[in-house]
N, C-alpha and C positions, 0 to 999 in steps of 0.2 A: 297481802289480803288479810282482812280482819277476820273473816269467817271462812269456813270450809265450804266449797261449792257443793251443793247437793245435786243428785242426779235428777234431771227433769225429763218429762216425756219428750220423745223426739218430735221435731217439727213435722206437721202433717202436710204432705204435698200430694197425696193420693187424689185422683180424680180431677186434677188441674190439667187442662189441655194446653198445648204449647201455642195455640192461636185461637182466634175467635173471641166471642163475647166473654167467655169465662176467663181467659187470660187478661183481657182488658180490665175486668172487674178486680182480679187479683192484683194487677199492677196499681190500680187506683187505691185499693185498700192499703197496700204496702207503702206507697208514696205518701198517703195521708198519715199513716202511722209514723213515718219518718218526720214529716213536718210537725206533727203534734209532739213527738218526742223532743224535737228541738225547741219547741215553745214551752213545754211544761215539764220535761224530764220524765223519768220512768214512774216515779212514785204516784203522781197524780194522773197518769194516763189511764183512760177508761175505754174499754172496748165499745161500749154503747156510744160514746162520743165519737170515736173513730168511725163507727158505722154511720152515724148521722152526718158527719162532715163528708164522708166518701159517697153518701147517697145510696147506701145499700142497707138491706135488712140485717140486723145484728146476727140473725141465724146464719147468714151467708158467711160471716166471719167464724162463728163458732163451729160450723161444720168442718172447717179446715184447721183452725187453731183453737183448741178448747180452752186454753188459758192465755193470759196476757204475755207471759214469758215466751211462749211459742210464737206468737204474733210478732213481738219485737225482734226475736232472734231471726225470724224469716225476713223481716223488713231490713235488718242490718246486713244480712247476707245478700239480699237483693241490691242493696246500695253499695256495699263495700266489697265489690268483686276484685280480687287480687289475682292478676295473671303472673305466673312466675317469670322472672327476668330471662331475656334471651342470653345466649352465650355466643358472643362475637370474639371472645378472647381479650376484651378490654373491660375490666371490672367496673371502673368508674362510668364508662359509657353505658354499660348494660344496666346498672342500677339507676343512673340518671334517666334513661329512656323509660324504665319501668315506673319510676315515680312520676314522671311527667304524664304518662298515660293514665296512671291511677288517679292523680289529683284532678285530672280534666273532668272527672265525673263528680267531684266533691261539691257538696252544698254547705255553705257556712252555717246555716241554722241547724242542719243535721249534725255537723261536726261539733257544734256547741252543745247540742243535746247529748252526744256521746261523751264529750268531755265532762259534762255535768254528772253523767252516770259514773264515770271513772273517779271523779274527785269527791262527790258528795253522797253517792248512793251505792257504793260498792259493798257496804255493810249488809245490804239486802241480799239474802241467799240467791234469789232469782237473778239479780243483777250480777252477782259474783259469778254464777254459772255462765251467763251470757258472755261476760268479759273474758273468762277463762277460755271459752271456745273461740272467741275472736282472736285472742293472742296466739292460740295454737294455729289458727288459719294463717295469720300474718307470718308467723315464724316458719311454718312448713312451706309457704309459697316462695319465700326468699332464701331460706337456709340452704337449699340444694346448690344454688349458684355460689354462695359464700363458702360452703364446704369444698366445692370444686376449686375455688380461688385459693384456699389453704393448701389443698393437695397439689396444686400447680406451682405454688410459691408466689402467687399474686398477693397473698397475705401471709404473715408469719405463722408458723405451725401452732403457736400457743394462743392464737387469736380467740377471744371469747365471742364466738359467732352469734350466740343468743343476745348478748349485750349489744353487739354491733347492729343487729337487725332492729332492736327496739330504739336505739339511739337515732338511727336513720329515720325510722317511721315517725317517732315523736317530734323530731326536729322539722321534718317536712310538714306534718300536720299543724304544728305551731305556727308556721308561716301562713297556712290557710286562714287561721283564726286572726292573725295579726293583720294581714292584708285584706281580709274579707273577700278574697277571690283566690283562684289558683295561682300560686307563684309562677314566675316565668321559668322557662327551661334553663336560662342562665343562672337564676337564683338556685334552682334545684341542683344544677351542676356544681355550684359553689359549695352547697351544703354537703353533697355526696363527696366531693373532692377533699374538703376539709376533714370530714369524719373518717374517711378511708385513709387519708394521709396520716391522721393522728393515730389510727389503729396500727398502721404499719410502723410508725415510730415507737409507739408505746410498747407493743408486744415484741418488736425487734429488740428493744432495750431489755425487756424482761428475759428474753431468750439468751441475750449476750451475758447476762449477769448470773445465770443459773447453770 
């Protein structure tokens, strides 16, 4: 990261009902934000324009998210829900199943917008803070299963679990952009198998030479 992430006000979710018109309005605003993020990136995104396209009064947005960074963070959280992998005892199977389920919800335009943020706009302190939180969420959701794999011997004890999580995530997401759709379960299984197999060979070699 080029700059240190500054602390931002926490996203505001108070007063949002889990159903009914209010929930539908929130969904529409967040989905519109994601679409526009994919089209324009973070820097040129404007809350007024999100409100206009979503068909809501801008005060509806400002009551819940007082600044743009809160709105974008909430939209990305709404979009990028990561469920921790199951534990069936088969690491490659569990990770493959997890990524297949995750990418089934991906939208290419939103993924492009996120990639633009990562590549071109991470110098912005607001973007930096959002990306830091996203990476923490991605890591925490999958690290438990990988830590367990190390403990069990499914992975060598010197495995860099953090690096492994990011390699898996970035490789699968790159396929979404390349194919402009969710990759097949077979493709994801190949990606997971190759990366996990490489991790086993790499860190097993390191362990053997130290």
